[in-house]
mmCIF file of the N, C-alpha and C atoms, coordinates in Angstrom:
data_MODEL
# 
_entry.id   MODEL 
# 
loop_
_atom_site.group_PDB 
_atom_site.id 
_atom_site.type_symbol 
_atom_site.label_atom_id 
_atom_site.label_alt_id 
_atom_site.label_comp_id 
_atom_site.label_asym_id 
_atom_site.label_entity_id 
_atom_site.label_seq_id 
_atom_site.pdbx_PDB_ins_code 
_atom_site.Cartn_x 
_atom_site.Cartn_y 
_atom_site.Cartn_z 
_atom_site.occupancy 
_atom_site.B_iso_or_equiv 
_atom_site.pdbx_formal_charge 
_atom_site.auth_seq_id 
_atom_site.auth_comp_id 
_atom_site.auth_asym_id 
_atom_site.auth_atom_id 
_atom_site.pdbx_PDB_model_num 
ATOM 1   N N  . MET A 1 1  ? 41.430 133.494 122.030 1.00 0.00 ? 1  MET A N  1 
ATOM 2   C CA . MET A 1 1  ? 42.039 134.680 122.910 1.00 0.00 ? 1  MET A CA 1 
ATOM 3   C C  . MET A 1 1  ? 41.005 135.280 122.119 1.00 0.00 ? 1  MET A C  1 
ATOM 4   N N  . ILE A 1 2  ? 40.868 135.171 120.895 1.00 0.00 ? 2  ILE A N  1 
ATOM 5   C CA . ILE A 1 2  ? 39.784 136.252 120.362 1.00 0.00 ? 2  ILE A CA 1 
ATOM 6   C C  . ILE A 1 2  ? 38.569 136.563 121.087 1.00 0.00 ? 2  ILE A C  1 
ATOM 7   N N  . ALA A 1 3  ? 37.843 135.392 121.822 1.00 0.00 ? 3  ALA A N  1 
ATOM 8   C CA . ALA A 1 3  ? 36.600 135.550 122.789 1.00 0.00 ? 3  ALA A CA 1 
ATOM 9   C C  . ALA A 1 3  ? 37.348 136.376 124.099 1.00 0.00 ? 3  ALA A C  1 
ATOM 10  N N  . HIS A 1 4  ? 38.622 135.874 124.565 1.00 0.00 ? 4  HIS A N  1 
ATOM 11  C CA . HIS A 1 4  ? 39.025 136.930 125.883 1.00 0.00 ? 4  HIS A CA 1 
ATOM 12  C C  . HIS A 1 4  ? 38.778 138.371 125.747 1.00 0.00 ? 4  HIS A C  1 
ATOM 13  N N  . ILE A 1 5  ? 39.476 138.758 124.377 1.00 0.00 ? 5  ILE A N  1 
ATOM 14  C CA . ILE A 1 5  ? 39.351 139.795 124.215 1.00 0.00 ? 5  ILE A CA 1 
ATOM 15  C C  . ILE A 1 5  ? 38.061 140.288 124.157 1.00 0.00 ? 5  ILE A C  1 
ATOM 16  N N  . ILE A 1 6  ? 37.294 140.081 123.072 1.00 0.00 ? 6  ILE A N  1 
ATOM 17  C CA . ILE A 1 6  ? 35.780 140.376 122.906 1.00 0.00 ? 6  ILE A CA 1 
ATOM 18  C C  . ILE A 1 6  ? 35.162 140.742 124.372 1.00 0.00 ? 6  ILE A C  1 
ATOM 19  N N  . PHE A 1 7  ? 35.439 139.452 125.149 1.00 0.00 ? 7  PHE A N  1 
ATOM 20  C CA . PHE A 1 7  ? 35.067 139.586 126.378 1.00 0.00 ? 7  PHE A CA 1 
ATOM 21  C C  . PHE A 1 7  ? 35.168 140.789 127.636 1.00 0.00 ? 7  PHE A C  1 
ATOM 22  N N  . LEU A 1 8  ? 36.396 141.582 127.082 1.00 0.00 ? 8  LEU A N  1 
ATOM 23  C CA . LEU A 1 8  ? 37.451 142.249 128.265 1.00 0.00 ? 8  LEU A CA 1 
ATOM 24  C C  . LEU A 1 8  ? 36.614 143.441 127.391 1.00 0.00 ? 8  LEU A C  1 
ATOM 25  N N  . GLY A 1 9  ? 36.902 143.633 126.234 1.00 0.00 ? 9  GLY A N  1 
ATOM 26  C CA . GLY A 1 9  ? 36.011 145.087 125.738 1.00 0.00 ? 9  GLY A CA 1 
ATOM 27  C C  . GLY A 1 9  ? 34.908 145.005 124.737 1.00 0.00 ? 9  GLY A C  1 
ATOM 28  N N  . GLY A 1 10 ? 34.203 143.975 125.041 1.00 0.00 ? 10 GLY A N  1 
ATOM 29  C CA . GLY A 1 10 ? 32.502 144.192 124.506 1.00 0.00 ? 10 GLY A CA 1 
ATOM 30  C C  . GLY A 1 10 ? 32.818 143.844 122.825 1.00 0.00 ? 10 GLY A C  1 
ATOM 31  N N  . GLY A 1 11 ? 31.728 143.714 122.479 1.00 0.00 ? 11 GLY A N  1 
ATOM 32  C CA . GLY A 1 11 ? 31.788 143.554 121.055 1.00 0.00 ? 11 GLY A CA 1 
ATOM 33  C C  . GLY A 1 11 ? 30.643 144.632 120.333 1.00 0.00 ? 11 GLY A C  1 
ATOM 34  N N  . ASP A 1 12 ? 30.323 144.493 118.857 1.00 0.00 ? 12 ASP A N  1 
ATOM 35  C CA . ASP A 1 12 ? 29.450 145.038 118.198 1.00 0.00 ? 12 ASP A CA 1 
ATOM 36  C C  . ASP A 1 12 ? 28.308 144.433 118.556 1.00 0.00 ? 12 ASP A C  1 
ATOM 37  N N  . PRO A 1 13 ? 27.143 144.954 118.841 1.00 0.00 ? 13 PRO A N  1 
ATOM 38  C CA . PRO A 1 13 ? 25.703 144.262 118.648 1.00 0.00 ? 13 PRO A CA 1 
ATOM 39  C C  . PRO A 1 13 ? 25.560 143.652 117.706 1.00 0.00 ? 13 PRO A C  1 
ATOM 40  N N  . LYS A 1 14 ? 25.625 144.062 116.386 1.00 0.00 ? 14 LYS A N  1 
ATOM 41  C CA . LYS A 1 14 ? 25.821 142.859 115.532 1.00 0.00 ? 14 LYS A CA 1 
ATOM 42  C C  . LYS A 1 14 ? 26.296 141.794 114.948 1.00 0.00 ? 14 LYS A C  1 
ATOM 43  N N  . ALA A 1 15 ? 27.449 141.327 115.805 1.00 0.00 ? 15 ALA A N  1 
ATOM 44  C CA . ALA A 1 15 ? 28.065 140.416 115.889 1.00 0.00 ? 15 ALA A CA 1 
ATOM 45  C C  . ALA A 1 15 ? 27.294 139.435 116.006 1.00 0.00 ? 15 ALA A C  1 
ATOM 46  N N  . VAL A 1 16 ? 26.344 139.211 116.815 1.00 0.00 ? 16 VAL A N  1 
ATOM 47  C CA . VAL A 1 16 ? 25.293 137.565 117.388 1.00 0.00 ? 16 VAL A CA 1 
ATOM 48  C C  . VAL A 1 16 ? 24.403 137.418 116.494 1.00 0.00 ? 16 VAL A C  1 
ATOM 49  N N  . GLU A 1 17 ? 24.289 138.519 115.709 1.00 0.00 ? 17 GLU A N  1 
ATOM 50  C CA . GLU A 1 17 ? 23.116 138.219 114.221 1.00 0.00 ? 17 GLU A CA 1 
ATOM 51  C C  . GLU A 1 17 ? 24.332 137.268 113.492 1.00 0.00 ? 17 GLU A C  1 
ATOM 52  N N  . ILE A 1 18 ? 25.171 138.123 112.903 1.00 0.00 ? 18 ILE A N  1 
ATOM 53  C CA . ILE A 1 18 ? 26.031 137.432 112.199 1.00 0.00 ? 18 ILE A CA 1 
ATOM 54  C C  . ILE A 1 18 ? 27.000 136.255 112.580 1.00 0.00 ? 18 ILE A C  1 
ATOM 55  N N  . LEU A 1 19 ? 27.324 136.069 113.754 1.00 0.00 ? 19 LEU A N  1 
ATOM 56  C CA . LEU A 1 19 ? 27.952 134.528 114.571 1.00 0.00 ? 19 LEU A CA 1 
ATOM 57  C C  . LEU A 1 19 ? 27.216 133.584 114.088 1.00 0.00 ? 19 LEU A C  1 
ATOM 58  N N  . ASP A 1 20 ? 25.593 133.746 114.507 1.00 0.00 ? 20 ASP A N  1 
ATOM 59  C CA . ASP A 1 20 ? 24.529 132.634 114.936 1.00 0.00 ? 20 ASP A CA 1 
ATOM 60  C C  . ASP A 1 20 ? 23.779 132.694 113.344 1.00 0.00 ? 20 ASP A C  1 
ATOM 61  N N  . ALA A 1 21 ? 24.155 133.463 112.149 1.00 0.00 ? 21 ALA A N  1 
ATOM 62  C CA . ALA A 1 21 ? 23.860 132.946 110.938 1.00 0.00 ? 21 ALA A CA 1 
ATOM 63  C C  . ALA A 1 21 ? 24.628 132.134 110.630 1.00 0.00 ? 21 ALA A C  1 
ATOM 64  N N  . THR A 1 22 ? 26.140 131.995 110.641 1.00 0.00 ? 22 THR A N  1 
ATOM 65  C CA . THR A 1 22 ? 26.889 131.028 110.051 1.00 0.00 ? 22 THR A CA 1 
ATOM 66  C C  . THR A 1 22 ? 27.474 130.686 110.944 1.00 0.00 ? 22 THR A C  1 
ATOM 67  N N  . TYR A 1 23 ? 26.996 130.429 112.328 1.00 0.00 ? 23 TYR A N  1 
ATOM 68  C CA . TYR A 1 23 ? 26.827 128.913 113.080 1.00 0.00 ? 23 TYR A CA 1 
ATOM 69  C C  . TYR A 1 23 ? 26.601 127.806 112.146 1.00 0.00 ? 23 TYR A C  1 
ATOM 70  N N  . GLY A 1 24 ? 28.017 126.482 112.645 1.00 0.00 ? 24 GLY A N  1 
ATOM 71  C CA . GLY A 1 24 ? 27.123 125.103 111.791 1.00 0.00 ? 24 GLY A CA 1 
ATOM 72  C C  . GLY A 1 24 ? 27.847 125.436 110.466 1.00 0.00 ? 24 GLY A C  1 
ATOM 73  N N  . LYS A 1 25 ? 28.529 126.264 109.765 1.00 0.00 ? 25 LYS A N  1 
ATOM 74  C CA . LYS A 1 25 ? 28.162 126.601 107.815 1.00 0.00 ? 25 LYS A CA 1 
ATOM 75  C C  . LYS A 1 25 ? 30.305 126.970 108.120 1.00 0.00 ? 25 LYS A C  1 
ATOM 76  N N  . GLU A 1 26 ? 30.541 126.617 109.327 1.00 0.00 ? 26 GLU A N  1 
ATOM 77  C CA . GLU A 1 26 ? 31.856 126.630 109.270 1.00 0.00 ? 26 GLU A CA 1 
ATOM 78  C C  . GLU A 1 26 ? 32.887 125.531 108.597 1.00 0.00 ? 26 GLU A C  1 
ATOM 79  N N  . PRO A 1 27 ? 34.002 125.637 107.977 1.00 0.00 ? 27 PRO A N  1 
ATOM 80  C CA . PRO A 1 27 ? 34.173 124.483 107.656 1.00 0.00 ? 27 PRO A CA 1 
ATOM 81  C C  . PRO A 1 27 ? 34.995 123.368 108.373 1.00 0.00 ? 27 PRO A C  1 
ATOM 82  N N  . ASP A 1 28 ? 34.925 123.492 109.545 1.00 0.00 ? 28 ASP A N  1 
ATOM 83  C CA . ASP A 1 28 ? 35.448 122.383 110.399 1.00 0.00 ? 28 ASP A CA 1 
ATOM 84  C C  . ASP A 1 28 ? 35.386 122.371 111.891 1.00 0.00 ? 28 ASP A C  1 
ATOM 85  N N  . ALA A 1 29 ? 35.861 121.445 112.951 1.00 0.00 ? 29 ALA A N  1 
ATOM 86  C CA . ALA A 1 29 ? 35.122 122.012 114.265 1.00 0.00 ? 29 ALA A CA 1 
ATOM 87  C C  . ALA A 1 29 ? 35.927 122.798 115.083 1.00 0.00 ? 29 ALA A C  1 
ATOM 88  N N  . GLU A 1 30 ? 37.181 123.542 114.290 1.00 0.00 ? 30 GLU A N  1 
ATOM 89  C CA . GLU A 1 30 ? 37.996 124.383 114.773 1.00 0.00 ? 30 GLU A CA 1 
ATOM 90  C C  . GLU A 1 30 ? 37.381 125.819 114.422 1.00 0.00 ? 30 GLU A C  1 
ATOM 91  N N  . ALA A 1 31 ? 36.996 126.086 113.397 1.00 0.00 ? 31 ALA A N  1 
ATOM 92  C CA . ALA A 1 31 ? 36.082 127.192 113.504 1.00 0.00 ? 31 ALA A CA 1 
ATOM 93  C C  . ALA A 1 31 ? 34.804 127.277 114.418 1.00 0.00 ? 31 ALA A C  1 
ATOM 94  N N  . ARG A 1 32 ? 33.891 126.031 114.176 1.00 0.00 ? 32 ARG A N  1 
ATOM 95  C CA . ARG A 1 32 ? 32.675 126.387 114.893 1.00 0.00 ? 32 ARG A CA 1 
ATOM 96  C C  . ARG A 1 32 ? 32.823 126.423 116.651 1.00 0.00 ? 32 ARG A C  1 
ATOM 97  N N  . VAL A 1 33 ? 33.908 126.206 117.273 1.00 0.00 ? 33 VAL A N  1 
ATOM 98  C CA . VAL A 1 33 ? 34.739 126.188 118.429 1.00 0.00 ? 33 VAL A CA 1 
ATOM 99  C C  . VAL A 1 33 ? 35.064 127.678 118.315 1.00 0.00 ? 33 VAL A C  1 
ATOM 100 N N  . GLY A 1 34 ? 35.440 128.003 117.372 1.00 0.00 ? 34 GLY A N  1 
ATOM 101 C CA . GLY A 1 34 ? 36.020 129.475 118.260 1.00 0.00 ? 34 GLY A CA 1 
ATOM 102 C C  . GLY A 1 34 ? 34.710 130.455 118.003 1.00 0.00 ? 34 GLY A C  1 
ATOM 103 N N  . THR A 1 35 ? 33.797 130.096 117.227 1.00 0.00 ? 35 THR A N  1 
ATOM 104 C CA . THR A 1 35 ? 32.329 130.731 117.077 1.00 0.00 ? 35 THR A CA 1 
ATOM 105 C C  . THR A 1 35 ? 31.133 130.591 117.804 1.00 0.00 ? 35 THR A C  1 
ATOM 106 N N  . LEU A 1 36 ? 31.729 129.698 118.516 1.00 0.00 ? 36 LEU A N  1 
ATOM 107 C CA . LEU A 1 36 ? 31.318 129.435 120.166 1.00 0.00 ? 36 LEU A CA 1 
ATOM 108 C C  . LEU A 1 36 ? 31.546 130.482 121.195 1.00 0.00 ? 36 LEU A C  1 
ATOM 109 N N  . TYR A 1 37 ? 32.608 129.929 121.150 1.00 0.00 ? 37 TYR A N  1 
ATOM 110 C CA . TYR A 1 37 ? 33.509 130.809 122.654 1.00 0.00 ? 37 TYR A CA 1 
ATOM 111 C C  . TYR A 1 37 ? 33.269 132.448 121.729 1.00 0.00 ? 37 TYR A C  1 
ATOM 112 N N  . ALA A 1 38 ? 33.554 132.936 120.572 1.00 0.00 ? 38 ALA A N  1 
ATOM 113 C CA . ALA A 1 38 ? 32.684 134.089 120.088 1.00 0.00 ? 38 ALA A CA 1 
ATOM 114 C C  . ALA A 1 38 ? 31.328 134.625 120.827 1.00 0.00 ? 38 ALA A C  1 
ATOM 115 N N  . LEU A 1 39 ? 30.585 133.608 120.295 1.00 0.00 ? 39 LEU A N  1 
ATOM 116 C CA . LEU A 1 39 ? 28.806 134.267 120.982 1.00 0.00 ? 39 LEU A CA 1 
ATOM 117 C C  . LEU A 1 39 ? 29.045 134.500 122.233 1.00 0.00 ? 39 LEU A C  1 
ATOM 118 N N  . GLY A 1 40 ? 29.697 133.341 123.012 1.00 0.00 ? 40 GLY A N  1 
ATOM 119 C CA . GLY A 1 40 ? 29.854 133.517 124.509 1.00 0.00 ? 40 GLY A CA 1 
ATOM 120 C C  . GLY A 1 40 ? 30.169 134.604 125.117 1.00 0.00 ? 40 GLY A C  1 
ATOM 121 N N  . ALA A 1 41 ? 31.732 134.918 124.706 1.00 0.00 ? 41 ALA A N  1 
ATOM 122 C CA . ALA A 1 41 ? 31.999 136.066 124.965 1.00 0.00 ? 41 ALA A CA 1 
ATOM 123 C C  . ALA A 1 41 ? 31.297 137.387 124.861 1.00 0.00 ? 41 ALA A C  1 
ATOM 124 N N  . LEU A 1 42 ? 30.308 137.296 123.983 1.00 0.00 ? 42 LEU A N  1 
ATOM 125 C CA . LEU A 1 42 ? 29.644 138.864 123.678 1.00 0.00 ? 42 LEU A CA 1 
ATOM 126 C C  . LEU A 1 42 ? 28.561 138.924 124.806 1.00 0.00 ? 42 LEU A C  1 
ATOM 127 N N  . ALA A 1 43 ? 28.311 138.283 125.281 1.00 0.00 ? 43 ALA A N  1 
ATOM 128 C CA . ALA A 1 43 ? 27.649 138.123 127.166 1.00 0.00 ? 43 ALA A CA 1 
ATOM 129 C C  . ALA A 1 43 ? 26.238 138.631 126.500 1.00 0.00 ? 43 ALA A C  1 
ATOM 130 N N  . ASP A 1 44 ? 25.909 138.203 125.313 1.00 0.00 ? 44 ASP A N  1 
ATOM 131 C CA . ASP A 1 44 ? 24.348 139.210 124.827 1.00 0.00 ? 44 ASP A CA 1 
ATOM 132 C C  . ASP A 1 44 ? 23.208 137.691 125.229 1.00 0.00 ? 44 ASP A C  1 
ATOM 133 N N  . PRO A 1 45 ? 21.608 138.162 125.572 1.00 0.00 ? 45 PRO A N  1 
ATOM 134 C CA . PRO A 1 45 ? 21.204 136.791 125.690 1.00 0.00 ? 45 PRO A CA 1 
ATOM 135 C C  . PRO A 1 45 ? 20.747 136.531 124.160 1.00 0.00 ? 45 PRO A C  1 
ATOM 136 N N  . LYS A 1 46 ? 20.877 137.450 123.651 1.00 0.00 ? 46 LYS A N  1 
ATOM 137 C CA . LYS A 1 46 ? 20.438 137.101 122.093 1.00 0.00 ? 46 LYS A CA 1 
ATOM 138 C C  . LYS A 1 46 ? 21.485 135.586 121.443 1.00 0.00 ? 46 LYS A C  1 
ATOM 139 N N  . ALA A 1 47 ? 22.553 135.278 122.048 1.00 0.00 ? 47 ALA A N  1 
ATOM 140 C CA . ALA A 1 47 ? 23.286 134.314 121.488 1.00 0.00 ? 47 ALA A CA 1 
ATOM 141 C C  . ALA A 1 47 ? 22.599 132.957 122.474 1.00 0.00 ? 47 ALA A C  1 
ATOM 142 N N  . ILE A 1 48 ? 21.398 132.883 122.799 1.00 0.00 ? 48 ILE A N  1 
ATOM 143 C CA . ILE A 1 48 ? 21.192 131.529 123.141 1.00 0.00 ? 48 ILE A CA 1 
ATOM 144 C C  . ILE A 1 48 ? 21.167 130.654 122.422 1.00 0.00 ? 48 ILE A C  1 
ATOM 145 N N  . PRO A 1 49 ? 20.394 130.868 121.354 1.00 0.00 ? 49 PRO A N  1 
ATOM 146 C CA . PRO A 1 49 ? 19.740 130.021 120.551 1.00 0.00 ? 49 PRO A CA 1 
ATOM 147 C C  . PRO A 1 49 ? 20.704 129.386 119.763 1.00 0.00 ? 49 PRO A C  1 
ATOM 148 N N  . ALA A 1 50 ? 21.645 130.133 119.396 1.00 0.00 ? 50 ALA A N  1 
ATOM 149 C CA . ALA A 1 50 ? 23.178 129.618 118.608 1.00 0.00 ? 50 ALA A CA 1 
ATOM 150 C C  . ALA A 1 50 ? 23.808 128.407 119.852 1.00 0.00 ? 50 ALA A C  1 
ATOM 151 N N  . LEU A 1 51 ? 23.955 129.202 121.100 1.00 0.00 ? 51 LEU A N  1 
ATOM 152 C CA . LEU A 1 51 ? 25.097 128.822 121.828 1.00 0.00 ? 51 LEU A CA 1 
ATOM 153 C C  . LEU A 1 51 ? 24.125 127.236 122.176 1.00 0.00 ? 51 LEU A C  1 
ATOM 154 N N  . ARG A 1 52 ? 22.860 126.741 122.578 1.00 0.00 ? 52 ARG A N  1 
ATOM 155 C CA . ARG A 1 52 ? 21.805 125.770 122.723 1.00 0.00 ? 52 ARG A CA 1 
ATOM 156 C C  . ARG A 1 52 ? 22.269 124.789 120.955 1.00 0.00 ? 52 ARG A C  1 
ATOM 157 N N  . ARG A 1 53 ? 22.122 125.302 120.210 1.00 0.00 ? 53 ARG A N  1 
ATOM 158 C CA . ARG A 1 53 ? 22.916 124.694 118.789 1.00 0.00 ? 53 ARG A CA 1 
ATOM 159 C C  . ARG A 1 53 ? 23.438 123.491 119.278 1.00 0.00 ? 53 ARG A C  1 
ATOM 160 N N  . GLY A 1 54 ? 24.847 124.263 119.576 1.00 0.00 ? 54 GLY A N  1 
ATOM 161 C CA . GLY A 1 54 ? 26.232 124.191 119.532 1.00 0.00 ? 54 GLY A CA 1 
ATOM 162 C C  . GLY A 1 54 ? 25.831 123.280 120.800 1.00 0.00 ? 54 GLY A C  1 
ATOM 163 N N  . LEU A 1 55 ? 25.162 122.802 121.267 1.00 0.00 ? 55 LEU A N  1 
ATOM 164 C CA . LEU A 1 55 ? 25.478 121.772 122.404 1.00 0.00 ? 55 LEU A CA 1 
ATOM 165 C C  . LEU A 1 55 ? 25.246 120.162 121.740 1.00 0.00 ? 55 LEU A C  1 
ATOM 166 N N  . MET A 1 56 ? 24.679 120.225 120.234 1.00 0.00 ? 56 MET A N  1 
ATOM 167 C CA . MET A 1 56 ? 23.999 119.221 119.641 1.00 0.00 ? 56 MET A CA 1 
ATOM 168 C C  . MET A 1 56 ? 25.558 118.864 118.537 1.00 0.00 ? 56 MET A C  1 
ATOM 169 N N  . ASP A 1 57 ? 26.905 120.006 118.908 1.00 0.00 ? 57 ASP A N  1 
ATOM 170 C CA . ASP A 1 57 ? 27.850 120.070 117.537 1.00 0.00 ? 57 ASP A CA 1 
ATOM 171 C C  . ASP A 1 57 ? 28.240 118.824 117.717 1.00 0.00 ? 57 ASP A C  1 
ATOM 172 N N  . PRO A 1 58 ? 28.622 117.865 116.912 1.00 0.00 ? 58 PRO A N  1 
ATOM 173 C CA . PRO A 1 58 ? 29.616 116.113 116.650 1.00 0.00 ? 58 PRO A CA 1 
ATOM 174 C C  . PRO A 1 58 ? 30.886 116.325 117.909 1.00 0.00 ? 58 PRO A C  1 
ATOM 175 N N  . ASP A 1 59 ? 31.106 117.814 117.357 1.00 0.00 ? 59 ASP A N  1 
ATOM 176 C CA . ASP A 1 59 ? 32.744 117.767 118.093 1.00 0.00 ? 59 ASP A CA 1 
ATOM 177 C C  . ASP A 1 59 ? 32.820 117.894 120.213 1.00 0.00 ? 59 ASP A C  1 
ATOM 178 N N  . LEU A 1 60 ? 32.871 117.405 120.637 1.00 0.00 ? 60 LEU A N  1 
ATOM 179 C CA . LEU A 1 60 ? 33.121 117.402 121.901 1.00 0.00 ? 60 LEU A CA 1 
ATOM 180 C C  . LEU A 1 60 ? 33.674 119.068 122.310 1.00 0.00 ? 60 LEU A C  1 
ATOM 181 N N  . LYS A 1 61 ? 34.522 119.353 122.017 1.00 0.00 ? 61 LYS A N  1 
ATOM 182 C CA . LYS A 1 61 ? 34.968 120.762 121.907 1.00 0.00 ? 61 LYS A CA 1 
ATOM 183 C C  . LYS A 1 61 ? 34.409 121.862 121.598 1.00 0.00 ? 61 LYS A C  1 
ATOM 184 N N  . ALA A 1 62 ? 33.311 121.475 120.991 1.00 0.00 ? 62 ALA A N  1 
ATOM 185 C CA . ALA A 1 62 ? 32.370 122.469 120.103 1.00 0.00 ? 62 ALA A CA 1 
ATOM 186 C C  . ALA A 1 62 ? 31.458 122.426 120.911 1.00 0.00 ? 62 ALA A C  1 
ATOM 187 N N  . VAL A 1 63 ? 30.465 121.224 122.041 1.00 0.00 ? 63 VAL A N  1 
ATOM 188 C CA . VAL A 1 63 ? 29.858 121.077 123.149 1.00 0.00 ? 63 VAL A CA 1 
ATOM 189 C C  . VAL A 1 63 ? 30.557 121.862 124.204 1.00 0.00 ? 63 VAL A C  1 
ATOM 190 N N  . ARG A 1 64 ? 31.935 122.073 124.341 1.00 0.00 ? 64 ARG A N  1 
ATOM 191 C CA . ARG A 1 64 ? 32.401 122.479 125.931 1.00 0.00 ? 64 ARG A CA 1 
ATOM 192 C C  . ARG A 1 64 ? 32.139 123.320 125.481 1.00 0.00 ? 64 ARG A C  1 
ATOM 193 N N  . ALA A 1 65 ? 32.555 124.515 124.715 1.00 0.00 ? 65 ALA A N  1 
ATOM 194 C CA . ALA A 1 65 ? 32.344 126.200 123.967 1.00 0.00 ? 65 ALA A CA 1 
ATOM 195 C C  . ALA A 1 65 ? 30.772 126.251 124.334 1.00 0.00 ? 65 ALA A C  1 
ATOM 196 N N  . ALA A 1 66 ? 30.084 125.584 123.563 1.00 0.00 ? 66 ALA A N  1 
ATOM 197 C CA . ALA A 1 66 ? 28.787 126.060 124.028 1.00 0.00 ? 66 ALA A CA 1 
ATOM 198 C C  . ALA A 1 66 ? 28.102 126.512 125.213 1.00 0.00 ? 66 ALA A C  1 
ATOM 199 N N  . LEU A 1 67 ? 28.817 125.019 126.477 1.00 0.00 ? 67 LEU A N  1 
ATOM 200 C CA . LEU A 1 67 ? 28.445 124.981 127.777 1.00 0.00 ? 67 LEU A CA 1 
ATOM 201 C C  . LEU A 1 67 ? 28.957 126.773 128.546 1.00 0.00 ? 67 LEU A C  1 
ATOM 202 N N  . GLU A 1 68 ? 29.845 126.932 128.029 1.00 0.00 ? 68 GLU A N  1 
ATOM 203 C CA . GLU A 1 68 ? 31.002 127.814 128.752 1.00 0.00 ? 68 GLU A CA 1 
ATOM 204 C C  . GLU A 1 68 ? 30.043 129.230 128.441 1.00 0.00 ? 68 GLU A C  1 
ATOM 205 N N  . GLY A 1 69 ? 29.752 128.667 127.143 1.00 0.00 ? 69 GLY A N  1 
ATOM 206 C CA . GLY A 1 69 ? 28.815 130.097 126.866 1.00 0.00 ? 69 GLY A CA 1 
ATOM 207 C C  . GLY A 1 69 ? 27.774 130.440 127.453 1.00 0.00 ? 69 GLY A C  1 
ATOM 208 N N  . LEU A 1 70 ? 27.266 129.553 127.809 1.00 0.00 ? 70 LEU A N  1 
ATOM 209 C CA . LEU A 1 70 ? 25.590 129.076 127.903 1.00 0.00 ? 70 LEU A CA 1 
ATOM 210 C C  . LEU A 1 70 ? 25.996 129.556 129.740 1.00 0.00 ? 70 LEU A C  1 
ATOM 211 N N  . ASN A 1 71 ? 26.617 128.724 130.316 1.00 0.00 ? 71 ASN A N  1 
ATOM 212 C CA . ASN A 1 71 ? 27.191 129.136 131.229 1.00 0.00 ? 71 ASN A CA 1 
ATOM 213 C C  . ASN A 1 71 ? 27.258 130.884 131.919 1.00 0.00 ? 71 ASN A C  1 
ATOM 214 N N  . GLN A 1 72 ? 28.506 131.195 131.275 1.00 0.00 ? 72 GLN A N  1 
ATOM 215 C CA . GLN A 1 72 ? 28.577 132.799 131.643 1.00 0.00 ? 72 GLN A CA 1 
ATOM 216 C C  . GLN A 1 72 ? 27.297 133.060 131.419 1.00 0.00 ? 72 GLN A C  1 
ATOM 217 N N  . LEU A 1 73 ? 26.534 133.072 130.171 1.00 0.00 ? 73 LEU A N  1 
ATOM 218 C CA . LEU A 1 73 ? 25.386 134.034 130.385 1.00 0.00 ? 73 LEU A CA 1 
ATOM 219 C C  . LEU A 1 73 ? 24.554 133.095 131.316 1.00 0.00 ? 73 LEU A C  1 
ATOM 220 N N  . GLN A 1 74 ? 24.421 132.730 132.237 1.00 0.00 ? 74 GLN A N  1 
ATOM 221 C CA . GLN A 1 74 ? 23.740 131.906 133.735 1.00 0.00 ? 74 GLN A CA 1 
ATOM 222 C C  . GLN A 1 74 ? 22.142 131.495 132.995 1.00 0.00 ? 74 GLN A C  1 
ATOM 223 N N  . VAL A 1 75 ? 22.210 130.510 132.207 1.00 0.00 ? 75 VAL A N  1 
ATOM 224 C CA . VAL A 1 75 ? 20.982 130.161 131.403 1.00 0.00 ? 75 VAL A CA 1 
ATOM 225 C C  . VAL A 1 75 ? 20.815 128.902 132.465 1.00 0.00 ? 75 VAL A C  1 
ATOM 226 N N  . PRO A 1 76 ? 19.625 129.211 132.940 1.00 0.00 ? 76 PRO A N  1 
ATOM 227 C CA . PRO A 1 76 ? 18.961 127.989 133.897 1.00 0.00 ? 76 PRO A CA 1 
ATOM 228 C C  . PRO A 1 76 ? 18.777 126.993 133.260 1.00 0.00 ? 76 PRO A C  1 
ATOM 229 N N  . ASP A 1 77 ? 18.801 125.869 133.951 1.00 0.00 ? 77 ASP A N  1 
ATOM 230 C CA . ASP A 1 77 ? 18.589 124.214 134.111 1.00 0.00 ? 77 ASP A CA 1 
ATOM 231 C C  . ASP A 1 77 ? 19.617 124.396 132.239 1.00 0.00 ? 77 ASP A C  1 
ATOM 232 N N  . LEU A 1 78 ? 20.578 124.354 132.830 1.00 0.00 ? 78 LEU A N  1 
ATOM 233 C CA . LEU A 1 78 ? 22.266 123.612 131.462 1.00 0.00 ? 78 LEU A CA 1 
ATOM 234 C C  . LEU A 1 78 ? 21.972 122.370 131.460 1.00 0.00 ? 78 LEU A C  1 
ATOM 235 N N  . ALA A 1 79 ? 22.189 121.807 132.939 1.00 0.00 ? 79 ALA A N  1 
ATOM 236 C CA . ALA A 1 79 ? 21.840 120.466 132.587 1.00 0.00 ? 79 ALA A CA 1 
ATOM 237 C C  . ALA A 1 79 ? 20.318 119.746 132.100 1.00 0.00 ? 79 ALA A C  1 
ATOM 238 N N  . GLY A 1 80 ? 19.532 120.238 132.150 1.00 0.00 ? 80 GLY A N  1 
ATOM 239 C CA . GLY A 1 80 ? 18.221 119.853 130.822 1.00 0.00 ? 80 GLY A CA 1 
ATOM 240 C C  . GLY A 1 80 ? 18.130 119.609 129.943 1.00 0.00 ? 80 GLY A C  1 
ATOM 241 N N  . SER A 1 81 ? 19.356 120.732 129.085 1.00 0.00 ? 81 SER A N  1 
ATOM 242 C CA . SER A 1 81 ? 19.856 121.122 127.965 1.00 0.00 ? 81 SER A CA 1 
ATOM 243 C C  . SER A 1 81 ? 20.371 119.719 127.629 1.00 0.00 ? 81 SER A C  1 
ATOM 244 N N  . LEU A 1 82 ? 21.092 119.301 128.580 1.00 0.00 ? 82 LEU A N  1 
ATOM 245 C CA . LEU A 1 82 ? 22.135 118.593 127.486 1.00 0.00 ? 82 LEU A CA 1 
ATOM 246 C C  . LEU A 1 82 ? 21.292 116.718 127.825 1.00 0.00 ? 82 LEU A C  1 
ATOM 247 N N  . LEU A 1 83 ? 19.960 116.858 128.086 1.00 0.00 ? 83 LEU A N  1 
ATOM 248 C CA . LEU A 1 83 ? 19.364 115.832 128.210 1.00 0.00 ? 83 LEU A CA 1 
ATOM 249 C C  . LEU A 1 83 ? 18.686 115.730 126.877 1.00 0.00 ? 83 LEU A C  1 
# 
């Protein structure tokens, strides 16, 4: 839900930097998923490195969130990123 609100209204340009720095340090998978969805919703190409790291997350929901964010940013060669 928060990611949807960010997507509709835009977000603070500093948010990508903050979310990028915190991704992977969250206490659980659900929090990592939320971070990845928020990064994708910001629609900022600066989020791509963190979203790519999300592809390696041990939780499948986090990987899905990362894929959706990268797809939203129209990152080329997503299939290659998964191999």
